[in-house]
C-alpha positions in Angstrom: 0.0 -0.1 0.1 1.2 3.4 -0.9 2.4 5.9 1.9 2.9 9.7 1.4 4.6 11.7 4.2 2.3 14.4 5.6 3.0 17.9 4.7 2.7 18.9 8.3 5.3 16.2 9.5 7.6 17.8 12.2 11.3 17.4 10.8 12.4 15.4 14.0 9.7 12.6 13.1 11.2 11.9 9.8 13.3 8.9 11.0 9.8 7.3 12.1 7.6 9.0 9.3 7.4 5.6 7.6 5.4 3.7 11.1 2.5 6.4 10.4 -0.7 4.7 9.8 -2.6 1.8 11.0 -0.7 -1.7 10.9 -2.4 -5.3 11.1 -1.0 -8.8 11.5 -0.2 -11.9 13.5 2.5 -12.5 16.1 3.6 -15.3 18.6 4.4 -14.9 22.3 6.4 -17.0 24.2 8.0 -17.1 27.9 9.3 -19.4 30.8 6.5 -18.5 32.8 3.7 -19.1 30.2 2.6 -21.3 27.5 3.7 -20.1 23.9 0.7 -18.6 21.7 -0.3 -16.8 18.8 -1.9 -13.4 18.5 -3.7 -11.1 16.0 -2.4 -7.2 16.4 -3.4 -3.6 15.5 -0.8 -0.8 15.7 -1.7 2.7 15.0 0.8 5.8 14.7 -0.8 9.1 14.3 0.8 13.0 14.1 -0.3 16.2 14.3 2.5 18.4 13.4 4.1 18.2 16.9 7.4 16.4 17.3 6.1 13.1 18.3 3.6 10.2 17.2 0.8 9.0 19.5 0.8 5.4 19.3 -1.7 2.6 20.4 -1.7 -1.1 20.1 -4.5 -3.6 20.7 -3.7 -7.7 20.4 -6.1 -10.8 20.8 -5.0 -14.5 21.7 -6.0 -16.5 18.5 -5.9 -20.3 17.6 -4.4 -22.3 14.8 -7.1 -21.1 12.6 -6.8 -17.3 13.3 -10.1 -17.5 15.4 -10.1 -14.7 18.7 -9.7 -17.1 21.7 -9.7 -13.7 24.0 -8.7 -10.4 24.0 -5.0 -9.5 25.1 -2.9 -6.6 26.0 -3.1 -2.8 25.2 -0.7 -0.3 25.3 -0.3 3.7 24.3 2.1 6.3 24.6 3.9 8.7 22.9 7.0 8.2 20.9 8.8 11.5 21.1 11.0 12.6 18.4 14.4 14.4 19.2 17.0 15.7 16.7 19.1 13.3 14.5 16.8 10.4 15.3 16.8 10.4 18.7 13.9 9.1 20.4 12.1 9.0 23.6 8.8 6.7 24.0 6.5 7.1 27.4 4.3 4.1 27.4 1.5 2.4 29.5 -0.3 -0.7 29.4 -3.3 -1.8 30.7 -2.0 -4.6 32.8 -0.7 -2.1 35.5 2.9 -0.9 34.5 4.4 2.2 32.7 7.7 2.6 31.1 10.1 5.3 29.8 12.5 3.9 26.5 15.3 5.5 24.9 16.5 4.4 21.4 17.5 5.9 17.9 15.4 5.5 14.6 17.3 5.6 11.5 16.9 3.9 7.8 13.8 2.1 8.6 14.4 1.0 12.0 13.4 1.9 15.1 15.5 0.4 18.2 14.3 1.1 22.0 15.5 0.2 25.3 13.9 0.5 28.7 15.1 3.5 31.4 12.5 3.0 33.7 9.4 0.8 34.7 7.0 1.5 37.3 4.0 -0.8 38.3 0.9 -1.0 40.2 0.5 -3.0 43.3 -1.5 -5.8 41.4 0.6 -5.6 38.4 2.9 -8.4 37.4 7.0 -7.5 37.9 8.6 -6.1 34.6 12.2 -4.7 35.1 13.2 -4.2 31.4 12.6 -4.2 27.8 14.3 -3.8 24.7 12.4 -3.3 21.2 13.2 -3.5 17.7 10.9 -2.3 14.7 12.0 -2.5 11.0 10.5 -1.7 7.7 11.1 -4.8 5.9 9.7 -5.3 2.4 7.2 -2.9 3.4 5.9 -4.4 6.5 6.5 -3.6 10.0 8.5 -6.3 11.7 9.2 -6.1 15.4 10.5 -8.0 18.3 10.1 -7.4 22.0 12.1 -8.8 24.5 11.2 -8.8 28.3 12.7 -9.2 31.5 10.1 -10.0 34.1 8.9 -12.1 37.2 12.4 -13.2 37.9 13.4 -14.0 34.5 16.4 -12.4 32.6 15.9 -9.9 29.6 14.6 -12.6 26.6 12.3 -12.9 23.7 8.7 -12.4 24.5 6.9 -11.3 21.5 7.6 -10.9 17.7 5.5 -10.1 14.6 5.0 -9.1 10.9 2.6 -6.6 10.3 1.1 -5.1 7.2 -0.2 -1.3 6.4 -4.0 -1.6 6.7 
């Protein structure tokens, strides 16, 4: 699907402009404390001319035929674009934790690492994360590594999404 850079895009958002829009697809999840699963997902990146993108993601667990089994995680936040491809991400999750991430964007790639994680009393312990997003053949591929519930940083989620 063709993509046009909005005329009002802030110059600092140039390195992540390829992410704008709605993306949909499927992925897989795994972690030592859970059973492996498949999921469907939708990501939305919006902008209004200021130096940030608003981000929203929702997911649902699917079976082998792609049918929804149950609703999954949701997260929302702001990808704050800085000069020279530097980025900050402020992210909150429906499961009760919030994160601050720092990273870089260039050449169709966004890489982020957590700086701080805070959680509510009822949320599971998440202590660190690493996210990698890439524009591969026009699709959005990503991988999310997580350190949580006493486990070291390791692969947790990965997906391939297409522009909707």
